[in-house]
C-alpha positions as CSV (number, residue, x, y, z in Angstrom):
1,X,-24.7,-138.2,35.1
2,X,-22.0,-137.3,37.6
3,X,-21.8,-141.6,37.9
4,X,-21.0,-141.8,34.2
5,X,-18.3,-139.0,34.4
6,X,-16.9,-141.3,37.6
7,X,-16.8,-144.3,35.3
8,X,-15.3,-142.4,32.4
9,X,-12.7,-140.4,34.2
10,X,-11.6,-143.9,35.7
11,X,-11.8,-145.9,32.6
12,X,-9.5,-143.2,30.7
13,X,-6.8,-142.8,33.5
14,X,-7.0,-146.4,33.8
15,X,-6.0,-146.9,30.5
16,X,-3.4,-144.4,30.6
17,X,-2.0,-146.7,33.6
18,X,-1.8,-149.9,31.4
19,X,-0.1,-148.2,28.5
20,X,2.6,-146.8,30.9
21,X,3.1,-149.5,32.9
22,X,3.1,-151.8,29.3
23,X,5.8,-149.4,27.8
24,X,8.3,-150.1,31.0
25,X,7.4,-153.4,31.8
26,X,7.0,-155.1,28.4
27,X,7.9,-152.8,25.8
28,X,11.4,-151.5,27.1
29,X,12.9,-154.9,27.9
30,X,11.4,-156.2,24.6
31,X,13.1,-153.4,22.6
32,X,16.2,-153.6,24.3
33,X,17.0,-157.5,23.7
34,X,16.2,-156.4,19.8
35,X,19.6,-157.2,17.9
36,X,22.4,-154.5,16.8
37,X,20.6,-150.8,16.2
38,X,16.8,-152.4,16.0
39,X,15.9,-151.7,19.9
40,X,17.1,-147.9,19.4
41,X,15.2,-147.8,16.1
42,X,12.2,-148.7,17.9
43,X,12.9,-146.8,20.9
44,X,12.6,-143.7,18.0
45,X,9.8,-144.6,16.6
46,X,7.5,-145.5,20.2
47,X,8.7,-141.7,21.0
48,X,7.1,-140.4,18.2
49,X,3.7,-142.4,18.2
50,X,3.7,-142.5,22.0
51,X,4.9,-138.6,22.2
52,X,2.5,-137.1,20.1
53,X,-0.4,-139.2,21.8
54,X,-0.2,-139.4,25.7
55,X,0.2,-135.2,26.2
56,X,-3.6,-135.2,25.5
57,X,-4.2,-138.3,27.3
58,X,-2.5,-137.1,30.5
59,X,-4.2,-133.7,30.0
60,X,-7.4,-134.9,29.2
61,X,-7.0,-137.1,32.1
62,X,-6.2,-134.7,34.6
63,X,-9.2,-132.3,33.4
64,X,-11.7,-135.3,34.0
65,X,-10.6,-135.5,37.2
66,X,-11.0,-131.6,38.2
67,X,-14.7,-131.7,36.8
68,X,-15.3,-134.5,38.9
69,X,-13.7,-133.2,41.8
70,X,-15.6,-130.0,41.7
71,X,-19.2,-131.9,40.2
72,X,-18.5,-134.2,43.0
73,X,-17.6,-131.7,46.0
74,X,-20.3,-132.5,48.1
75,X,-20.1,-136.5,47.6
76,X,-18.1,-139.3,49.3
77,X,-14.8,-140.1,48.2
78,X,-14.2,-136.3,46.8
79,X,-11.2,-136.0,49.5
80,X,-9.5,-138.9,47.2
81,X,-9.9,-137.1,43.7
82,X,-8.7,-134.1,44.4
83,X,-5.6,-136.1,45.8
84,X,-5.6,-138.1,42.4
85,X,-5.8,-134.9,40.5
86,X,-2.8,-133.5,42.7
87,X,-0.8,-137.1,41.8
88,X,-1.8,-136.8,38.1
89,X,-0.3,-132.8,38.3
90,X,2.9,-134.3,39.6
91,X,3.1,-136.8,36.3
92,X,2.1,-133.8,33.7
93,X,5.0,-131.7,35.6
94,X,7.3,-134.9,35.6
95,X,6.4,-135.4,31.7
96,X,7.1,-131.8,31.1
97,X,10.4,-131.2,32.8
98,X,12.0,-134.7,33.2
99,X,10.6,-137.1,30.2
100,X,9.7,-134.7,27.6
101,X,13.4,-133.2,26.8
102,X,14.7,-137.1,26.4
103,X,12.3,-138.1,24.4
104,X,12.7,-135.2,22.1
105,X,15.9,-135.9,21.5
106,X,15.8,-139.6,21.5
107,X,13.2,-139.7,18.7
108,X,14.9,-138.0,16.3
109,X,18.2,-140.3,16.7
110,X,19.3,-142.8,14.2
111,X,22.2,-144.8,14.1
112,X,24.3,-142.4,12.2
113,X,23.1,-139.3,14.5
114,X,23.0,-140.7,18.0
115,X,25.1,-139.5,20.9
116,X,27.4,-141.5,22.2
117,X,25.4,-141.5,25.7
118,X,22.3,-142.4,24.0
119,X,22.1,-145.6,26.0
120,X,22.4,-144.0,29.3
121,X,19.8,-140.8,28.4
122,X,17.3,-144.2,27.2
123,X,18.0,-145.4,31.2
124,X,17.9,-141.8,32.5
125,X,14.5,-141.4,30.7
126,X,13.5,-145.1,32.0
127,X,14.2,-144.1,35.8
128,X,11.8,-141.2,35.6
129,X,9.4,-143.2,33.7
130,X,9.2,-145.7,36.6
131,X,8.6,-142.9,39.2
132,X,5.7,-141.7,36.6
133,X,4.2,-145.2,36.7
134,X,4.1,-145.0,40.5
135,X,2.6,-141.7,40.8
136,X,-0.1,-142.7,38.0
137,X,-0.7,-145.9,39.5
138,X,-1.2,-144.3,43.0
139,X,-4.0,-141.8,41.0
140,X,-5.7,-144.6,39.4
141,X,-6.0,-146.4,42.9
142,X,-7.3,-143.2,44.8
143,X,-10.0,-142.8,41.8
144,X,-11.0,-146.3,41.8
145,X,-11.0,-146.1,45.6
146,X,-13.9,-142.9,45.4
147,X,-15.5,-144.6,43.1
148,X,-16.7,-147.4,45.1
């Protein structure tokens, strides 16, 4: 049963990392290259869509890592799982404190109501997102290492 939990947790976190990596390094460059207001509208739609699902994914990943750490406390690699869990906590805190406030503003913007500094706000979000991606990649790497 523990093996199934370990694999499931690793897959869930790995998929989350993949989505967030794609947002940072694939979707944002695509949206930023679109003409006129299309990119800003795409960012707003992405903020609404991913903003609805990612909180559950982040918290769910953290809960799975915590269950793995408790269930496998006397097994090899538990220290790595605990550190990965701590990094997932950092990613949740970063999300709530730094990224969600910007996303909540950005997902309501239209070309008619966006603030003058909307690009600066999106760039600030992307900067924090890059850091968050690095944090969750590190957490994922630790989980994979603990798995093997």
